[in-house]
N, CA, C, O and CB atoms as a CASP TS submission, in Angstrom:
PFRMAT TS
TARGET T0000
AUTHOR 0000-0000-0000
METHOD Language model
MODEL 1
PARENT N/A
ATOM      1  N   MET     1      51.734 113.917 -51.847  1.00  0.00           N
ATOM      2  CA  MET     1      51.812 112.595 -52.568  1.00  0.00           C
ATOM      3  C   MET     1      53.379 112.043 -51.600  1.00  0.00           C
ATOM      4  O   MET     1      54.435 112.665 -51.716  1.00  0.00           O
ATOM      5  CB  MET     1      51.986 112.845 -54.683  1.00  0.00           C
ATOM      6  N   SER     2      53.259 111.014 -50.845  1.00  0.00           N
ATOM      7  CA  SER     2      54.659 110.883 -50.272  1.00  0.00           C
ATOM      8  C   SER     2      54.977 109.280 -50.627  1.00  0.00           C
ATOM      9  O   SER     2      54.152 108.462 -50.222  1.00  0.00           O
ATOM     10  CB  SER     2      54.720 111.279 -48.470  1.00  0.00           C
ATOM     11  N   PHE     3      56.003 108.858 -51.281  1.00  0.00           N
ATOM     12  CA  PHE     3      56.244 108.033 -51.309  1.00  0.00           C
ATOM     13  C   PHE     3      57.663 107.305 -50.323  1.00  0.00           C
ATOM     14  O   PHE     3      58.564 108.052 -49.941  1.00  0.00           O
ATOM     15  CB  PHE     3      56.099 108.120 -52.438  1.00  0.00           C
ATOM     16  N   ILE     4      57.683 105.899 -50.026  1.00  0.00           N
ATOM     17  CA  ILE     4      58.365 105.246 -48.898  1.00  0.00           C
ATOM     18  C   ILE     4      59.732 105.029 -49.878  1.00  0.00           C
ATOM     19  O   ILE     4      59.707 104.403 -50.938  1.00  0.00           O
ATOM     20  CB  ILE     4      57.497 103.705 -48.161  1.00  0.00           C
ATOM     21  N   LYS     5      61.020 105.728 -49.255  1.00  0.00           N
ATOM     22  CA  LYS     5      62.331 105.306 -49.846  1.00  0.00           C
ATOM     23  C   LYS     5      62.381 103.878 -49.527  1.00  0.00           C
ATOM     24  O   LYS     5      61.721 103.411 -48.599  1.00  0.00           O
ATOM     25  CB  LYS     5      63.620 106.100 -49.275  1.00  0.00           C
ATOM     26  N   ILE     6      63.073 103.239 -50.202  1.00  0.00           N
ATOM     27  CA  ILE     6      63.739 101.778 -49.828  1.00  0.00           C
ATOM     28  C   ILE     6      65.039 102.154 -50.188  1.00  0.00           C
ATOM     29  O   ILE     6      65.549 102.974 -50.950  1.00  0.00           O
ATOM     30  CB  ILE     6      63.190 100.323 -50.673  1.00  0.00           C
ATOM     31  N   ASP     7      65.430 101.257 -49.364  1.00  0.00           N
ATOM     32  CA  ASP     7      66.834 101.330 -48.940  1.00  0.00           C
ATOM     33  C   ASP     7      67.697  99.950 -50.323  1.00  0.00           C
ATOM     34  O   ASP     7      68.139  98.929 -49.795  1.00  0.00           O
ATOM     35  CB  ASP     7      66.883 100.772 -46.786  1.00  0.00           C
ATOM     36  N   LYS     8      67.773 100.008 -51.150  1.00  0.00           N
ATOM     37  CA  LYS     8      68.009  99.001 -52.025  1.00  0.00           C
ATOM     38  C   LYS     8      69.206  97.843 -51.464  1.00  0.00           C
ATOM     39  O   LYS     8      69.409  96.656 -51.723  1.00  0.00           O
ATOM     40  CB  LYS     8      68.416  99.744 -53.370  1.00  0.00           C
ATOM     41  N   SER     9      69.714  98.617 -50.775  1.00  0.00           N
ATOM     42  CA  SER     9      71.528  97.510 -49.933  1.00  0.00           C
ATOM     43  C   SER     9      70.743  96.484 -49.185  1.00  0.00           C
ATOM     44  O   SER     9      71.129  95.320 -49.086  1.00  0.00           O
ATOM     45  CB  SER     9      72.962  98.611 -48.270  1.00  0.00           C
ATOM     46  N   ASN    10      69.558  96.963 -48.622  1.00  0.00           N
ATOM     47  CA  ASN    10      68.859  96.180 -47.705  1.00  0.00           C
ATOM     48  C   ASN    10      67.729  94.635 -48.480  1.00  0.00           C
ATOM     49  O   ASN    10      67.162  93.678 -47.952  1.00  0.00           O
ATOM     50  CB  ASN    10      67.894  97.491 -46.878  1.00  0.00           C
ATOM     51  N   LEU    11      67.858  95.110 -49.894  1.00  0.00           N
ATOM     52  CA  LEU    11      66.906  94.115 -50.961  1.00  0.00           C
ATOM     53  C   LEU    11      67.953  92.807 -51.348  1.00  0.00           C
ATOM     54  O   LEU    11      67.719  91.680 -51.785  1.00  0.00           O
ATOM     55  CB  LEU    11      66.387  95.122 -52.690  1.00  0.00           C
ATOM     56  N   VAL    12      69.183  93.493 -50.985  1.00  0.00           N
ATOM     57  CA  VAL    12      70.255  92.411 -51.876  1.00  0.00           C
ATOM     58  C   VAL    12      70.881  91.265 -50.525  1.00  0.00           C
ATOM     59  O   VAL    12      71.356  91.657 -49.459  1.00  0.00           O
ATOM     60  CB  VAL    12      71.972  93.584 -52.792  1.00  0.00           C
ATOM     61  N   GLU    13      70.762  90.231 -50.827  1.00  0.00           N
ATOM     62  CA  GLU    13      71.368  89.718 -49.554  1.00  0.00           C
ATOM     63  C   GLU    13      72.621  89.236 -49.885  1.00  0.00           C
ATOM     64  O   GLU    13      72.632  88.709 -50.998  1.00  0.00           O
ATOM     65  CB  GLU    13      70.579  88.641 -48.857  1.00  0.00           C
ATOM     66  N   PRO    14      73.969  89.235 -49.144  1.00  0.00           N
ATOM     67  CA  PRO    14      75.371  89.163 -49.320  1.00  0.00           C
ATOM     68  C   PRO    14      75.644  87.772 -49.729  1.00  0.00           C
ATOM     69  O   PRO    14      75.198  86.757 -49.193  1.00  0.00           O
ATOM     70  CB  PRO    14      76.145  89.568 -48.074  1.00  0.00           C
ATOM     71  N   LYS    15      76.508  87.860 -50.844  1.00  0.00           N
ATOM     72  CA  LYS    15      76.846  86.108 -51.495  1.00  0.00           C
ATOM     73  C   LYS    15      78.062  85.707 -50.188  1.00  0.00           C
ATOM     74  O   LYS    15      78.951  86.192 -49.489  1.00  0.00           O
ATOM     75  CB  LYS    15      77.867  86.047 -53.733  1.00  0.00           C
ATOM     76  N   VAL    16      77.461  84.703 -50.436  1.00  0.00           N
ATOM     77  CA  VAL    16      78.178  83.735 -49.409  1.00  0.00           C
ATOM     78  C   VAL    16      79.162  82.866 -50.288  1.00  0.00           C
ATOM     79  O   VAL    16      78.991  82.297 -51.367  1.00  0.00           O
ATOM     80  CB  VAL    16      77.036  82.699 -48.541  1.00  0.00           C
ATOM     81  N   LYS    17      80.141  82.954 -49.534  1.00  0.00           N
ATOM     82  CA  LYS    17      81.371  82.292 -50.366  1.00  0.00           C
ATOM     83  C   LYS    17      81.271  80.577 -49.675  1.00  0.00           C
ATOM     84  O   LYS    17      81.385  80.249 -48.494  1.00  0.00           O
ATOM     85  CB  LYS    17      83.222  83.291 -49.943  1.00  0.00           C
ATOM     86  N   THR    18      81.020  79.696 -50.887  1.00  0.00           N
ATOM     87  CA  THR    18      80.920  77.997 -50.756  1.00  0.00           C
ATOM     88  C   THR    18      82.360  77.684 -50.603  1.00  0.00           C
ATOM     89  O   THR    18      83.228  78.003 -51.415  1.00  0.00           O
ATOM     90  CB  THR    18      80.214  77.082 -52.208  1.00  0.00           C
ATOM     91  N   THR    19      82.568  76.961 -49.370  1.00  0.00           N
ATOM     92  CA  THR    19      83.264  76.012 -48.787  1.00  0.00           C
ATOM     93  C   THR    19      82.669  74.529 -48.689  1.00  0.00           C
ATOM     94  O   THR    19      81.633  74.006 -49.098  1.00  0.00           O
ATOM     95  CB  THR    19      83.531  76.516 -47.578  1.00  0.00           C
ATOM     96  N   PRO    20      83.973  74.005 -47.842  1.00  0.00           N
ATOM     97  CA  PRO    20      83.820  72.450 -47.976  1.00  0.00           C
ATOM     98  C   PRO    20      82.788  72.388 -46.602  1.00  0.00           C
ATOM     99  O   PRO    20      81.732  71.756 -46.640  1.00  0.00           O
ATOM    100  CB  PRO    20      85.542  71.396 -47.865  1.00  0.00           C
ATOM    101  N   GLN    21      83.093  72.886 -45.790  1.00  0.00           N
ATOM    102  CA  GLN    21      82.702  73.164 -44.458  1.00  0.00           C
ATOM    103  C   GLN    21      80.983  73.025 -45.159  1.00  0.00           C
ATOM    104  O   GLN    21      80.273  72.020 -45.198  1.00  0.00           O
ATOM    105  CB  GLN    21      83.414  74.892 -43.633  1.00  0.00           C
ATOM    106  N   ASN    22      80.690  74.400 -45.648  1.00  0.00           N
ATOM    107  CA  ASN    22      79.356  74.999 -45.603  1.00  0.00           C
ATOM    108  C   ASN    22      78.434  73.470 -46.484  1.00  0.00           C
ATOM    109  O   ASN    22      77.348  72.998 -46.146  1.00  0.00           O
ATOM    110  CB  ASN    22      79.366  76.876 -46.611  1.00  0.00           C
ATOM    111  N   VAL    23      79.420  72.967 -47.758  1.00  0.00           N
ATOM    112  CA  VAL    23      78.289  72.197 -48.455  1.00  0.00           C
ATOM    113  C   VAL    23      78.301  70.891 -47.654  1.00  0.00           C
ATOM    114  O   VAL    23      77.371  70.144 -47.961  1.00  0.00           O
ATOM    115  CB  VAL    23      78.531  71.943 -50.148  1.00  0.00           C
ATOM    116  N   GLN    24      79.190  70.395 -46.627  1.00  0.00           N
ATOM    117  CA  GLN    24      78.849  69.361 -46.256  1.00  0.00           C
ATOM    118  C   GLN    24      77.851  69.469 -44.810  1.00  0.00           C
ATOM    119  O   GLN    24      77.170  68.477 -44.546  1.00  0.00           O
ATOM    120  CB  GLN    24      80.089  68.644 -46.205  1.00  0.00           C
ATOM    121  N   GLU    25      77.795  70.365 -44.126  1.00  0.00           N
ATOM    122  CA  GLU    25      76.452  70.976 -43.393  1.00  0.00           C
ATOM    123  C   GLU    25      74.948  71.090 -44.325  1.00  0.00           C
ATOM    124  O   GLU    25      73.784  70.823 -44.026  1.00  0.00           O
ATOM    125  CB  GLU    25      76.883  72.631 -42.919  1.00  0.00           C
ATOM    126  N   SER    26      75.400  71.463 -45.212  1.00  0.00           N
ATOM    127  CA  SER    26      73.537  71.455 -46.288  1.00  0.00           C
ATOM    128  C   SER    26      73.465  69.895 -46.707  1.00  0.00           C
ATOM    129  O   SER    26      72.552  69.070 -46.656  1.00  0.00           O
ATOM    130  CB  SER    26      73.494  72.703 -48.367  1.00  0.00           C
ATOM    131  N   ASN    27      74.677  69.841 -47.099  1.00  0.00           N
ATOM    132  CA  ASN    27      74.208  68.016 -47.617  1.00  0.00           C
ATOM    133  C   ASN    27      73.763  66.775 -46.324  1.00  0.00           C
ATOM    134  O   ASN    27      73.080  65.773 -46.537  1.00  0.00           O
ATOM    135  CB  ASN    27      75.933  67.163 -48.476  1.00  0.00           C
ATOM    136  N   GLU    28      74.383  67.195 -44.940  1.00  0.00           N
ATOM    137  CA  GLU    28      73.886  66.430 -43.811  1.00  0.00           C
ATOM    138  C   GLU    28      72.304  66.675 -43.400  1.00  0.00           C
ATOM    139  O   GLU    28      71.556  65.763 -43.049  1.00  0.00           O
ATOM    140  CB  GLU    28      74.802  66.786 -42.615  1.00  0.00           C
ATOM    141  N   ALA    29      71.890  68.189 -43.515  1.00  0.00           N
ATOM    142  CA  ALA    29      70.722  68.985 -43.500  1.00  0.00           C
ATOM    143  C   ALA    29      69.561  68.733 -44.693  1.00  0.00           C
ATOM    144  O   ALA    29      68.421  69.187 -44.592  1.00  0.00           O
ATOM    145  CB  ALA    29      71.237  70.396 -43.557  1.00  0.00           C
ATOM    146  N   LEU    30      69.932  68.103 -45.600  1.00  0.00           N
ATOM    147  CA  LEU    30      69.151  67.794 -46.306  1.00  0.00           C
ATOM    148  C   LEU    30      68.857  66.227 -46.280  1.00  0.00           C
ATOM    149  O   LEU    30      67.736  65.752 -46.463  1.00  0.00           O
ATOM    150  CB  LEU    30      69.516  68.332 -47.380  1.00  0.00           C
ATOM    151  N   PHE    31      70.226  65.350 -45.981  1.00  0.00           N
ATOM    152  CA  PHE    31      69.905  63.825 -45.504  1.00  0.00           C
ATOM    153  C   PHE    31      69.482  63.734 -44.605  1.00  0.00           C
ATOM    154  O   PHE    31      69.063  62.599 -44.831  1.00  0.00           O
ATOM    155  CB  PHE    31      70.724  62.958 -45.361  1.00  0.00           C
ATOM    156  N   ARG    32      69.110  63.948 -43.494  1.00  0.00           N
ATOM    157  CA  ARG    32      68.161  64.489 -42.425  1.00  0.00           C
ATOM    158  C   ARG    32      66.809  65.069 -42.562  1.00  0.00           C
ATOM    159  O   ARG    32      66.022  64.936 -41.624  1.00  0.00           O
ATOM    160  CB  ARG    32      68.758  65.400 -41.849  1.00  0.00           C
ATOM    161  N   ALA    33      66.555  65.525 -43.337  1.00  0.00           N
ATOM    162  CA  ALA    33      65.550  66.681 -43.735  1.00  0.00           C
ATOM    163  C   ALA    33      65.474  67.739 -42.798  1.00  0.00           C
ATOM    164  O   ALA    33      64.401  68.153 -42.360  1.00  0.00           O
ATOM    165  CB  ALA    33      64.143  66.200 -43.900  1.00  0.00           C
ATOM    166  N   LYS    34      66.650  68.217 -42.455  1.00  0.00           N
ATOM    167  CA  LYS    34      66.621  69.509 -41.712  1.00  0.00           C
ATOM    168  C   LYS    34      65.995  70.491 -42.335  1.00  0.00           C
ATOM    169  O   LYS    34      64.897  70.995 -42.097  1.00  0.00           O
ATOM    170  CB  LYS    34      67.837  69.995 -41.409  1.00  0.00           C
ATOM    171  N   LEU    35      66.922  70.765 -43.303  1.00  0.00           N
ATOM    172  CA  LEU    35      66.602  72.194 -44.280  1.00  0.00           C
ATOM    173  C   LEU    35      65.596  71.519 -45.767  1.00  0.00           C
ATOM    174  O   LEU    35      65.359  70.314 -45.837  1.00  0.00           O
ATOM    175  CB  LEU    35      68.587  73.075 -44.994  1.00  0.00           C
ATOM    176  N   THR    36      65.203  72.310 -46.629  1.00  0.00           N
ATOM    177  CA  THR    36      64.650  72.170 -47.412  1.00  0.00           C
ATOM    178  C   THR    36      66.067  72.592 -48.622  1.00  0.00           C
ATOM    179  O   THR    36      67.207  72.956 -48.334  1.00  0.00           O
ATOM    180  CB  THR    36      63.278  72.898 -47.183  1.00  0.00           C
ATOM    181  N   LEU    37      65.404  72.356 -50.103  1.00  0.00           N
ATOM    182  CA  LEU    37      66.859  72.650 -50.704  1.00  0.00           C
ATOM    183  C   LEU    37      67.222  73.622 -51.123  1.00  0.00           C
ATOM    184  O   LEU    37      68.415  73.907 -51.223  1.00  0.00           O
ATOM    185  CB  LEU    37      67.221  72.063 -51.581  1.00  0.00           C
ATOM    186  N   PRO    38      65.890  74.657 -51.607  1.00  0.00           N
ATOM    187  CA  PRO    38      66.550  76.378 -51.023  1.00  0.00           C
ATOM    188  C   PRO    38      67.173  76.498 -50.312  1.00  0.00           C
ATOM    189  O   PRO    38      68.374  76.571 -50.572  1.00  0.00           O
ATOM    190  CB  PRO    38      65.916  77.351 -50.497  1.00  0.00           C
ATOM    191  N   ALA    39      66.632  76.601 -48.805  1.00  0.00           N
ATOM    192  CA  ALA    39      67.903  76.796 -48.202  1.00  0.00           C
ATOM    193  C   ALA    39      68.838  76.356 -47.931  1.00  0.00           C
ATOM    194  O   ALA    39      69.192  76.937 -46.905  1.00  0.00           O
ATOM    195  CB  ALA    39      67.935  77.017 -47.574  1.00  0.00           C
ATOM    196  N   ALA    40      69.692  75.491 -48.254  1.00  0.00           N
ATOM    197  CA  ALA    40      70.561  74.407 -47.981  1.00  0.00           C
ATOM    198  C   ALA    40      71.715  75.186 -48.861  1.00  0.00           C
ATOM    199  O   ALA    40      72.873  75.542 -48.641  1.00  0.00           O
ATOM    200  CB  ALA    40      69.999  72.742 -48.474  1.00  0.00           C
ATOM    201  N   ALA    41      70.584  75.288 -50.236  1.00  0.00           N
ATOM    202  CA  ALA    41      71.657  75.819 -51.454  1.00  0.00           C
ATOM    203  C   ALA    41      72.017  77.060 -51.361  1.00  0.00           C
ATOM    204  O   ALA    41      73.127  77.463 -51.709  1.00  0.00           O
ATOM    205  CB  ALA    41      71.162  75.762 -52.862  1.00  0.00           C
ATOM    206  N   LYS    42      70.705  78.096 -50.671  1.00  0.00           N
ATOM    207  CA  LYS    42      71.449  79.385 -49.818  1.00  0.00           C
ATOM    208  C   LYS    42      72.399  79.531 -48.789  1.00  0.00           C
ATOM    209  O   LYS    42      72.983  80.601 -48.624  1.00  0.00           O
ATOM    210  CB  LYS    42      70.658  80.014 -49.239  1.00  0.00           C
ATOM    211  N   HIS    43      72.634  78.389 -47.972  1.00  0.00           N
ATOM    212  CA  HIS    43      73.249  78.547 -47.137  1.00  0.00           C
ATOM    213  C   HIS    43      75.052  77.906 -47.678  1.00  0.00           C
ATOM    214  O   HIS    43      76.101  78.187 -47.099  1.00  0.00           O
ATOM    215  CB  HIS    43      72.362  77.912 -45.975  1.00  0.00           C
ATOM    216  N   CYS    44      74.951  77.329 -48.484  1.00  0.00           N
ATOM    217  CA  CYS    44      76.734  77.369 -48.977  1.00  0.00           C
ATOM    218  C   CYS    44      76.499  78.323 -50.731  1.00  0.00           C
ATOM    219  O   CYS    44      77.488  78.394 -51.461  1.00  0.00           O
ATOM    220  CB  CYS    44      77.640  74.987 -49.307  1.00  0.00           C
ATOM    221  N   GLY    45      75.522  78.788 -51.068  1.00  0.00           N
ATOM    222  CA  GLY    45      75.929  79.661 -51.891  1.00  0.00           C
ATOM    223  C   GLY    45      76.404  79.347 -52.859  1.00  0.00           C
ATOM    224  O   GLY    45      77.480  79.646 -53.377  1.00  0.00           O
ATOM    225  N   MET    46      75.253  78.432 -53.288  1.00  0.00           N
ATOM    226  CA  MET    46      74.952  77.503 -54.607  1.00  0.00           C
ATOM    227  C   MET    46      73.711  77.587 -55.832  1.00  0.00           C
ATOM    228  O   MET    46      72.708  77.869 -55.178  1.00  0.00           O
ATOM    229  CB  MET    46      74.724  76.192 -54.007  1.00  0.00           C
ATOM    230  N   THR    47      73.550  77.544 -56.406  1.00  0.00           N
ATOM    231  CA  THR    47      72.126  77.157 -56.693  1.00  0.00           C
ATOM    232  C   THR    47      71.512  76.128 -56.739  1.00  0.00           C
ATOM    233  O   THR    47      72.243  75.137 -56.748  1.00  0.00           O
ATOM    234  CB  THR    47      71.810  77.428 -57.547  1.00  0.00           C
ATOM    235  N   GLN    48      69.880  75.827 -56.791  1.00  0.00           N
ATOM    236  CA  GLN    48      69.913  75.260 -56.440  1.00  0.00           C
ATOM    237  C   GLN    48      70.190  73.726 -57.400  1.00  0.00           C
ATOM    238  O   GLN    48      70.108  72.618 -56.869  1.00  0.00           O
ATOM    239  CB  GLN    48      69.151  75.692 -55.784  1.00  0.00           C
ATOM    240  N   LYS    49      70.479  73.902 -58.686  1.00  0.00           N
ATOM    241  CA  LYS    49      70.544  72.748 -59.529  1.00  0.00           C
ATOM    242  C   LYS    49      72.006  72.064 -59.086  1.00  0.00           C
ATOM    243  O   LYS    49      72.379  70.894 -59.172  1.00  0.00           O
ATOM    244  CB  LYS    49      70.425  73.198 -61.204  1.00  0.00           C
ATOM    245  N   GLU    50      72.486  72.905 -58.727  1.00  0.00           N
ATOM    246  CA  GLU    50      73.739  73.252 -57.841  1.00  0.00           C
ATOM    247  C   GLU    50      74.133  72.606 -56.953  1.00  0.00           C
ATOM    248  O   GLU    50      75.256  72.119 -56.822  1.00  0.00           O
ATOM    249  CB  GLU    50      73.726  74.243 -57.267  1.00  0.00           C
ATOM    250  N   MET    51      73.107  72.535 -56.158  1.00  0.00           N
ATOM    251  CA  MET    51      72.747  71.880 -54.661  1.00  0.00           C
ATOM    252  C   MET    51      72.626  70.217 -54.881  1.00  0.00           C
ATOM    253  O   MET    51      73.110  69.320 -54.191  1.00  0.00           O
ATOM    254  CB  MET    51      71.073  72.559 -53.995  1.00  0.00           C
ATOM    255  N   LYS    52      71.823  70.138 -56.065  1.00  0.00           N
ATOM    256  CA  LYS    52      71.157  69.115 -56.276  1.00  0.00           C
ATOM    257  C   LYS    52      72.185  67.648 -56.518  1.00  0.00           C
ATOM    258  O   LYS    52      72.444  66.613 -55.903  1.00  0.00           O
ATOM    259  CB  LYS    52      70.259  69.547 -57.449  1.00  0.00           C
ATOM    260  N   LEU    53      72.604  68.401 -57.988  1.00  0.00           N
ATOM    261  CA  LEU    53      73.817  67.520 -58.002  1.00  0.00           C
ATOM    262  C   LEU    53      74.935  67.308 -56.787  1.00  0.00           C
ATOM    263  O   LEU    53      75.232  66.162 -56.451  1.00  0.00           O
ATOM    264  CB  LEU    53      74.527  68.000 -59.090  1.00  0.00           C
ATOM    265  N   THR    54      75.347  68.095 -56.350  1.00  0.00           N
ATOM    266  CA  THR    54      75.759  68.297 -55.106  1.00  0.00           C
ATOM    267  C   THR    54      75.362  67.092 -54.357  1.00  0.00           C
ATOM    268  O   THR    54      76.289  66.334 -54.070  1.00  0.00           O
ATOM    269  CB  THR    54      75.245  69.530 -54.562  1.00  0.00           C
ATOM    270  N   PHE    55      74.188  66.761 -53.986  1.00  0.00           N
ATOM    271  CA  PHE    55      73.555  66.086 -52.872  1.00  0.00           C
ATOM    272  C   PHE    55      73.193  64.440 -53.148  1.00  0.00           C
ATOM    273  O   PHE    55      73.023  63.546 -52.318  1.00  0.00           O
ATOM    274  CB  PHE    55      72.215  66.929 -52.554  1.00  0.00           C
ATOM    275  N   TRP    56      73.129  64.379 -54.986  1.00  0.00           N
ATOM    276  CA  TRP    56      73.683  63.349 -55.351  1.00  0.00           C
ATOM    277  C   TRP    56      74.832  62.515 -55.098  1.00  0.00           C
ATOM    278  O   TRP    56      74.857  61.366 -54.658  1.00  0.00           O
ATOM    279  CB  TRP    56      73.705  63.541 -56.116  1.00  0.00           C
ATOM    280  N   GLU    57      75.961  63.413 -55.508  1.00  0.00           N
ATOM    281  CA  GLU    57      77.143  62.850 -55.064  1.00  0.00           C
ATOM    282  C   GLU    57      77.113  62.286 -53.866  1.00  0.00           C
ATOM    283  O   GLU    57      77.442  61.156 -53.503  1.00  0.00           O
ATOM    284  CB  GLU    57      78.077  63.669 -55.061  1.00  0.00           C
ATOM    285  N   PHE    58      76.512  63.561 -53.059  1.00  0.00           N
ATOM    286  CA  PHE    58      76.878  63.000 -51.426  1.00  0.00           C
ATOM    287  C   PHE    58      75.960  61.249 -50.943  1.00  0.00           C
ATOM    288  O   PHE    58      76.402  60.341 -50.239  1.00  0.00           O
ATOM    289  CB  PHE    58      76.073  64.606 -50.085  1.00  0.00           C
ATOM    290  N   LEU    59      74.818  61.334 -51.555  1.00  0.00           N
ATOM    291  CA  LEU    59      73.933  60.036 -51.755  1.00  0.00           C
ATOM    292  C   LEU    59      74.630  58.450 -52.145  1.00  0.00           C
ATOM    293  O   LEU    59      74.616  57.367 -51.561  1.00  0.00           O
ATOM    294  CB  LEU    59      72.943  60.438 -53.003  1.00  0.00           C
ATOM    295  N   LYS    60      75.335  59.020 -53.661  1.00  0.00           N
ATOM    296  CA  LYS    60      76.057  58.308 -54.013  1.00  0.00           C
ATOM    297  C   LYS    60      77.548  57.594 -53.278  1.00  0.00           C
ATOM    298  O   LYS    60      77.765  56.385 -53.359  1.00  0.00           O
ATOM    299  CB  LYS    60      76.111  58.903 -54.928  1.00  0.00           C
ATOM    300  N   TYR    61      78.439  58.499 -52.615  1.00  0.00           N
ATOM    301  CA  TYR    61      79.276  57.664 -51.880  1.00  0.00           C
ATOM    302  C   TYR    61      79.314  58.139 -50.051  1.00  0.00           C
ATOM    303  O   TYR    61      80.276  58.522 -49.386  1.00  0.00           O
ATOM    304  CB  TYR    61      80.825  57.809 -52.702  1.00  0.00           C
ATOM    305  N   ASN    62      78.059  57.950 -49.692  1.00  0.00           N
ATOM    306  CA  ASN    62      77.917  57.760 -48.289  1.00  0.00           C
ATOM    307  C   ASN    62      77.175  56.737 -47.980  1.00  0.00           C
ATOM    308  O   ASN    62      76.040  57.024 -48.361  1.00  0.00           O
ATOM    309  CB  ASN    62      77.436  58.787 -47.661  1.00  0.00           C
ATOM    310  N   GLU    63      77.177  55.553 -47.433  1.00  0.00           N
ATOM    311  CA  GLU    63      75.622  54.869 -47.333  1.00  0.00           C
ATOM    312  C   GLU    63      74.947  55.056 -46.470  1.00  0.00           C
ATOM    313  O   GLU    63      75.647  55.540 -45.580  1.00  0.00           O
ATOM    314  CB  GLU    63      75.458  53.637 -47.305  1.00  0.00           C
ATOM    315  N   PRO    64      74.056  54.977 -46.186  1.00  0.00           N
ATOM    316  CA  PRO    64      72.798  55.044 -45.286  1.00  0.00           C
ATOM    317  C   PRO    64      73.170  54.189 -44.139  1.00  0.00           C
ATOM    318  O   PRO    64      73.556  53.023 -44.051  1.00  0.00           O
ATOM    319  CB  PRO    64      71.390  54.509 -46.008  1.00  0.00           C
ATOM    320  N   ASP    65      72.817  55.583 -42.879  1.00  0.00           N
ATOM    321  CA  ASP    65      73.197  54.619 -41.153  1.00  0.00           C
ATOM    322  C   ASP    65      71.871  54.394 -40.584  1.00  0.00           C
ATOM    323  O   ASP    65      71.640  54.591 -39.391  1.00  0.00           O
ATOM    324  CB  ASP    65      74.225  55.653 -39.686  1.00  0.00           C
ATOM    325  N   TYR    66      70.794  53.890 -41.611  1.00  0.00           N
ATOM    326  CA  TYR    66      69.462  53.592 -40.886  1.00  0.00           C
ATOM    327  C   TYR    66      68.854  52.403 -41.175  1.00  0.00           C
ATOM    328  O   TYR    66      69.414  51.860 -42.128  1.00  0.00           O
ATOM    329  CB  TYR    66      68.482  54.547 -41.134  1.00  0.00           C
ATOM    330  N   GLU    67      68.189  51.951 -40.860  1.00  0.00           N
ATOM    331  CA  GLU    67      67.962  50.643 -41.213  1.00  0.00           C
ATOM    332  C   GLU    67      66.173  50.416 -41.150  1.00  0.00           C
ATOM    333  O   GLU    67      65.462  50.426 -40.146  1.00  0.00           O
ATOM    334  CB  GLU    67      68.896  49.646 -40.113  1.00  0.00           C
ATOM    335  N   SER    68      65.728  50.196 -42.744  1.00  0.00           N
ATOM    336  CA  SER    68      64.674  50.070 -43.109  1.00  0.00           C
ATOM    337  C   SER    68      64.014  48.511 -42.872  1.00  0.00           C
ATOM    338  O   SER    68      64.635  47.450 -42.943  1.00  0.00           O
ATOM    339  CB  SER    68      64.782  50.556 -44.354  1.00  0.00           C
ATOM    340  N   GLU    69      62.477  48.710 -42.552  1.00  0.00           N
ATOM    341  CA  GLU    69      62.084  47.504 -42.154  1.00  0.00           C
ATOM    342  C   GLU    69      61.381  46.784 -43.508  1.00  0.00           C
ATOM    343  O   GLU    69      60.921  45.644 -43.432  1.00  0.00           O
ATOM    344  CB  GLU    69      61.123  47.681 -40.868  1.00  0.00           C
TER
END
């Protein structure tokens, strides 16, 4: 019998520090639909719920820069 040895350090992703720049990048990418919510949350080191709340605040204080028909 042979068991594959798995290195546990490869399974855990490093913790990302939440910075204003990361949050701004994530919010802009969400607004332009370049990132999904889980990917944006991971990018700035937040939970998905925190990212949702932050994105709602982003939408509240930033006007749309496009014209709808």
